[in-house]
N, C-alpha and C positions, 0 to 999 in steps of 0.2 A: 747624341740624340737617343732618346728612348725608343724601344722597338715600335711602339704605337705611332710615334712621330715619323719613323721611317716608312711604315706601312701607309700612313696618310699621305706622305709626300709622293710615294710611288703612285698611289691611286689618283692623286691630283694631276699627275703627269700621264695618266691613262695606261699605266704599266702595272701588271700584277706580279706577284712573286713567281708565279708559274711562267710568265713571260721572261723574267730574269733567268730562271732555270733553263729554259729553252735556249736563250741567247748564249748562256755559258756552258751549255751541254752538261748540266748538273741536275741532280735530283731535286725536286721541289723541297724535300725535307732538308736538304743541305742548305738551300737558300733560307729556309725558315730558321735554321740554327745560326746562320750568319747574322741574320736580322736580329735575332734574340741575343746576340753577343756570346753565344755558347760555342761557336766554332769560328775559325778564321779562314777565309779564302780570299786572297788578293784579287783574283779574277772576278769573283762575285762582288766584292766590295767596290772594285773599280767600276763595274757595270752599274751598280746602284748609284754610286757617286756621280757618274756621268749623266744618268737619267734625271736625278733630282737636282743636280747642279750645286752640290755641297761637297767640299773636299773630304776625302776619306778620313783624315785625322780629326775632322770636326764631327763626323758621324760616329766613329769608333775611337775616341781619344785614348781609351784604355789599351788599345793595341800597341801603342808606343812603349808601354811599360814592359811588354813581353819580348 
């Protein structure tokens, strides 16, 4: 998924990136980097995946290459 698609999916579920940061005890900037695909955090990715109902490997397919 593109970062904008992830952001829209979260908003449709009524959850902001700041909410994800609080749930994961992470900085909002870290969540932003994960959504943008510039950083990897399994905890944040799993939380986003659970909220929007899309498997992690479908949201960030490039992670499998790393």
